[in-house]
C-alpha positions in Angstrom: 9.0 18.3 33.4 9.8 21.1 30.8 13.1 19.7 29.2 12.1 16.0 29.3 11.9 14.1 26.1 8.6 13.7 24.2 7.2 10.5 23.0 4.0 10.6 20.7 2.1 7.3 20.7 -1.0 6.7 18.2 -3.5 3.8 19.3 -5.7 2.2 16.5 -9.3 1.5 17.2 -9.0 -2.2 17.8 -6.6 -1.3 20.7 -9.6 0.6 22.3 -12.6 -1.5 21.6 -13.5 -2.6 25.2 -13.2 -0.8 28.6 -10.7 -3.4 29.7 -8.3 -2.5 26.6 -8.7 1.2 27.2 -7.5 0.7 30.9 -4.7 -1.5 29.7 -3.5 1.3 27.1 -3.9 3.9 29.9 -1.8 1.9 32.3 1.1 1.6 29.6 0.7 5.5 29.0 0.8 6.1 32.8 4.2 4.0 33.0 5.7 6.0 30.3 4.8 9.2 32.1 6.2 7.7 35.6 9.5 7.1 33.6 9.8 10.7 33.1 8.6 11.0 29.5 6.2 13.9 28.3 3.5 11.9 26.6 1.1 12.8 23.8 -1.5 9.9 22.9 -3.5 10.1 19.6 -6.6 8.0 19.8 -8.9 6.7 16.8 -12.4 5.9 17.1 -13.2 2.7 19.3 -13.5 -0.5 17.1 -15.7 0.1 14.0 -17.3 3.1 15.2 -16.3 5.1 12.1 -17.6 2.6 9.7 -21.0 2.3 11.8 -21.4 6.2 11.4 -20.6 6.3 7.8 -23.2 3.5 7.3 -25.7 5.4 9.3 -25.1 8.5 7.3 -25.7 6.8 4.0 -28.9 5.1 5.6 -30.2 8.6 6.3 -29.1 10.3 2.9 -27.7 8.7 -0.1 -25.6 11.8 -0.7 -24.6 13.1 2.8 -23.3 16.7 3.0 -19.6 16.6 3.4 -19.6 19.2 6.0 -22.2 17.3 8.2 -20.3 14.0 7.6 -17.2 15.5 9.2 -19.3 16.9 12.2 -20.8 13.3 12.6 -17.5 11.3 12.2 -15.3 13.6 14.5 -17.6 12.2 17.5 -16.0 8.9 17.3 -12.3 10.2 18.4 -14.0 12.5 21.0 -15.4 9.4 22.7 -12.0 7.8 22.5 -10.1 10.7 23.9 -12.6 11.5 26.9 -12.5 7.9 28.1 -8.9 7.5 27.9 -8.4 10.7 29.9 -10.8 9.4 32.4 -8.9 6.1 32.6 -5.7 7.8 33.3 -7.1 10.1 36.0 -8.4 7.0 37.8 -4.8 5.7 37.8 -3.8 9.1 39.5 -1.9 10.2 36.3 -2.9 13.8 35.5 -4.3 14.0 32.0 -6.4 16.2 29.6 -8.1 15.5 26.2 -8.3 17.8 23.4 -9.9 17.9 19.8 -8.0 18.5 16.9 -8.9 22.0 16.8 -7.9 22.6 20.4 -4.8 20.9 19.7 -4.1 23.4 17.0 -4.3 21.2 14.0 -4.9 23.6 11.0 -6.2 22.2 7.8 -7.4 23.5 4.2 -11.1 23.5 3.7 -11.6 20.0 1.9 -14.3 18.4 3.8 -13.7 14.5 4.3 -10.2 14.7 2.7 -8.5 17.8 4.3 -4.7 18.3 4.4 -2.8 19.6 7.4 -1.4 23.1 6.7 0.1 23.8 10.2 0.1 22.5 13.7 0.2 25.1 16.5 0.3 23.0 19.7 0.5 25.9 22.2 -2.0 24.2 24.5 -0.4 21.0 24.2 2.9 22.3 25.2 1.4 24.0 28.0 -0.3 21.0 29.5 2.8 18.8 28.9 4.9 21.5 30.7 2.3 21.2 33.6 3.2 17.3 33.9 0.0 16.2 32.1 -0.6 13.5 29.5 -2.3 15.0 26.6 -4.8 12.6 24.8 -5.6 14.1 21.3 -8.5 13.0 19.0 -6.9 11.8 15.8 -8.1 12.2 12.1 -9.5 15.9 12.5 -8.6 19.6 12.5 -10.1 22.9 11.9 -9.7 25.3 8.8 -8.3 28.7 10.4 -10.3 31.0 7.9 -13.8 29.3 8.2 -13.3 27.7 11.6 -15.1 24.7 10.2 -14.2 21.2 11.6 -12.6 19.1 8.9 -11.5 15.4 8.9 -8.4 14.1 7.1 -9.7 11.1 5.5 -9.3 7.3 6.3 -6.3 6.6 8.4 -5.8 10.2 9.1 -5.1 9.7 12.7 -1.6 8.3 11.7 -1.1 11.7 10.0 -2.2 13.5 13.1 0.4 11.7 15.1 3.3 12.2 12.7 2.3 16.1 12.5 2.1 16.5 16.1 5.3 14.7 16.7 7.1 16.9 14.2 5.6 20.0 15.8 6.7 19.0 19.1 10.2 17.8 18.2 9.3 14.5 19.8 11.9 11.7 20.3 9.9 9.4 18.1 6.4 8.6 17.0 5.0 5.3 17.7 2.0 3.8 15.9 0.7 1.0 18.0 -2.0 -1.5 16.7 -3.0 -5.1 17.6 -0.8 -6.6 14.8 2.7 -7.1 14.1 4.8 -4.1 12.9 4.9 -4.4 9.1 4.9 -7.8 7.4 6.0 -9.1 3.9 2.2 -9.9 3.5 -1.1 -9.8 5.1 -0.5 -12.6 7.9 -4.2 -13.4 7.8 -3.7 -14.4 4.1 -0.2 -15.7 4.2 0.6 -17.6 7.3 4.2 -17.7 6.9 4.5 -13.9 6.3 7.8 -12.3 7.8 8.1 -9.3 10.2 10.1 -6.4 8.5 12.1 -5.1 11.3 13.7 -2.3 9.1 12.2 -0.2 6.3 13.0 2.9 4.5 10.5 5.5 4.0 10.2 5.3 0.3 9.5 1.5 0.3 6.8 1.9 3.0 5.2 4.8 1.1 4.9 2.6 -1.8 3.5 -0.3 -0.1 0.9 1.9 1.6 -0.1 3.4 -1.5 -0.6 0.0 -3.2 -2.8 -1.3 -0.4 -0.8 -2.1 2.9 -3.2 -1.2 5.7 -0.5 -0.6 8.4 -0.3 3.1 7.8 -1.9 6.2 5.8 0.3 7.0 2.9 0.3 10.6 3.6 1.6 9.8 7.1 4.6 8.1 5.8 5.5 11.1 3.3 5.0 13.6 6.1 7.3 11.5 8.3 9.9 11.5 5.6 9.8 15.2 4.8 9.7 16.1 8.7 12.6 13.5 9.4 10.3 12.1 12.1 11.5 8.8 13.6 8.8 6.4 13.1 8.3 3.0 15.0 5.4 0.6 14.3 4.7 -2.0 17.0 2.3 -4.4 18.2 0.2 -3.5 21.4 2.1 -5.3 24.4 4.7 -6.9 21.9 8.0 -5.3 22.1 9.7 -7.8 19.8 6.8 -7.3 16.9 8.2 -3.8 16.0 9.2 -2.2 12.6 11.6 0.8 12.5 11.2 3.2 9.5 14.3 5.2 8.7 15.7 7.2 5.7 18.2 4.7 4.7 18.5 0.9 5.4 22.2 -0.1 5.3 23.3 -3.6 4.0 20.1 -4.6 1.9 20.4 -5.6 -1.7 18.9 -3.2 -4.1 16.0 -4.9 -6.1 15.1 -7.3 -3.0 11.4 -8.0 -2.9 10.1 -6.7 0.4 6.4 -7.5 0.4 3.3 -8.2 -1.4 0.2 -5.9 -0.8 -3.1 -5.7 -2.3 -5.9 -3.3 -3.0 -9.1 -5.0 -2.6 -11.4 -3.0 -4.9 -10.5 -1.1 -7.8 -13.0 0.7 -10.0 -12.9 1.8 -13.6 -14.7 4.9 -14.7 -15.1 5.7 -18.5 -15.6 9.3 -19.9 -16.5 10.4 -23.0 -13.8 12.9 -24.0 -11.7 14.2 -26.9 -8.3 13.9 -24.8 -7.2 13.2 -21.3 -7.7 17.0 -20.0 -11.2 17.1 -21.1 -12.0 13.8 -19.5 -10.4 15.0 -16.3 -12.2 18.2 -16.5 -15.4 16.3 -16.7 -14.5 14.0 -13.9 -13.5 17.0 -11.6 -16.9 18.8 -12.5 -18.8 15.7 -11.7 -17.1 15.1 -8.3 -17.8 18.9 -7.4 -21.4 18.9 -8.5 -22.1 15.7 -6.4 -20.1 16.8 -3.4 -17.6 13.9 -3.6 -14.2 13.7 -2.5 -11.4 12.8 -5.1 -10.5 9.0 -5.0 -7.1 7.4 -5.1 -6.1 7.5 -8.7 -4.0 4.6 -9.9 -3.8 5.0 -13.6 -5.6 6.7 -16.6 -5.4 6.6 -20.5 -7.3 8.2 -23.4 -8.0 6.3 -26.6 -11.1 6.3 -29.1 -12.9 9.3 -27.5 -12.9 7.8 -24.0 -10.8 8.6 -20.9 -10.6 5.6 -18.6 -9.5 6.2 -14.9 -8.6 3.5 -12.7 -9.2 4.2 -8.9 -9.8 3.2 -5.4 -11.1 4.4 -2.1 -13.1 3.1 0.9 -16.2 1.1 -0.1 -18.8 3.8 0.8 -16.9 6.4 -1.3 -16.9 4.3 -4.3 -20.5 3.2 -3.9 -21.5 6.8 -3.6 -19.6 7.6 -6.7 -21.1 4.7 -8.5 -24.7 5.8 -7.8 -24.1 9.2 -9.1 -22.8 7.7 -12.4 -26.2 6.1 -13.0 -27.5 9.7 -13.9 -24.7 10.9 -15.9 -24.4 10.9 -19.8 -20.8 11.3 -20.1 -19.6 9.0 -17.3 -20.0 5.4 -16.6 -18.7 2.4 -14.6 -16.4 0.6 -17.3 -16.4 -2.9 -15.8 -16.9 -5.0 -12.8 -14.5 -4.2 -9.7 -11.0 -5.5 -9.9 -8.4 -6.0 -7.3 -4.4 -5.3 -7.4 -1.6 -7.6 -6.1 1.8 -5.4 -5.8 5.5 -6.4 -5.1 7.5 -3.6 -3.5 11.3 -3.7 -4.0 14.1 -2.0 -2.1 16.0 0.3 -4.1 14.2 -0.3 -7.4 12.5 -3.1 -9.4 14.6 -5.5 -11.2 14.0 -5.6 -15.0 12.8 -9.2 -15.1 10.6 -9.1 -12.1 7.4 -8.1 -14.0 7.9 -11.1 -16.2 8.5 -13.4 -13.2 5.3 -12.1 -11.5 3.0 -12.5 -14.5 4.6 -16.1 -15.0 4.0 -17.1 -11.3 0.4 -15.9 -11.7 0.0 -17.9 -14.9 1.1 -20.9 -13.3 -1.6 -20.6 -10.7 -4.4 -20.0 -13.5 -4.5 -16.2 -12.7 -4.4 -13.9 -15.7 -3.4 -10.2 -15.0 -5.6 -7.6 -16.8 -3.0 -4.7 -16.6 0.4 -4.4 -15.1 1.3 -0.8 -13.8 5.0 -0.3 -13.0 6.6 2.4 -10.6 10.0 2.7 -9.7 9.8 0.5 -6.6 6.8 -1.7 -7.3 5.2 -4.0 -9.9 1.4 -3.8 -9.7 -0.9 -6.4 -11.4 -4.7 -5.8 -11.9 -6.5 -9.1 -11.5 -10.1 -10.3 -11.2 -11.3 -9.8 -7.5 -12.0 -13.3 -6.8 -8.3 -14.3 -7.2 -6.8 -11.8 -5.0 -6.0 -14.1 -2.0 -4.7 -16.7 -4.2 -2.5 -14.3 -6.1 -1.0 -13.0 -3.1 0.0 -16.4 -1.6 1.6 -17.1 -5.0 3.5 -14.2 -5.3 4.8 -14.4 -1.8 6.9 -17.1 -3.1 9.1 -14.4 -4.8 10.3 -12.9 -1.6 
């Protein structure tokens, strides 16, 4: 099978949450193998395993050591990879499972938010050439200098899949979940949301940055830089597929593609003479408390105060806010807000911010801030208005 094409598939946790689902996924992988493909399967932790492990860690310690947290969280994917390999073997399909370090995923030394430096898939290639399906634990790697296990942050299994596909020069990388590919809005909120069958990398990256849960933002950026053909598909639904490419031909520039939302945004206020001093204090606070950097959305300095708008997973934000209670110079500025964002193909039309604010005003929703980027209009609103705002703005698509 040495010269047969390679397909990398990544399976989300909801695809694996019962033994029956694991066996069903294994059957699909075995079918690909019978058709002559060399197959690499990247697996996430089963169901809500990661959430449960994080919750347990914070029950044991209000400030869990990030190295030990990585050691804990990587067990979720190891469970998934082992069970999937067992299921494949029962089907008569040769398979072997590897952790991130065994697969050659090399990262920097940032626990809980490591970045991939290199992928050296020597053992993966050897096993593919022997005719085995290789099942890999997503979300994790190893620092080559310290030999410490690291994790890539939430959604890191997507990034693992793309990085492995690039290193193996795979025919494509398929991200498989229990929802349609990419929709114009969360179908759980907007019943008439539309499947987007084609997307360019730039638009998808913007959507993910501003809250789309379909992919990890870094994964999209990596796929674009490495020119990895990317497909998002629904488990068992061949028609519910989105193909991501460098360019989409025939789409009108300025067309609104999707409404996305960040559920929780926090503001931190820092006593500072200027923006640089504010960020220095914030960076020092994070380091002293063993915290990872959150995703920063906007910042400003006025009146001796630096204000930083940020988001992250709830556990990380809660941990940060707890540390602020003991700080003299840093404090939570206000109650949590949300964002709603309109992402456009090719760029934002000049009148779209006004239209979006008018639509929200018509529904009795007042935006606190408007943050513009080349491809999106992002409105900061009270958290209780989030779903109503998504439904209202979807009318502009």
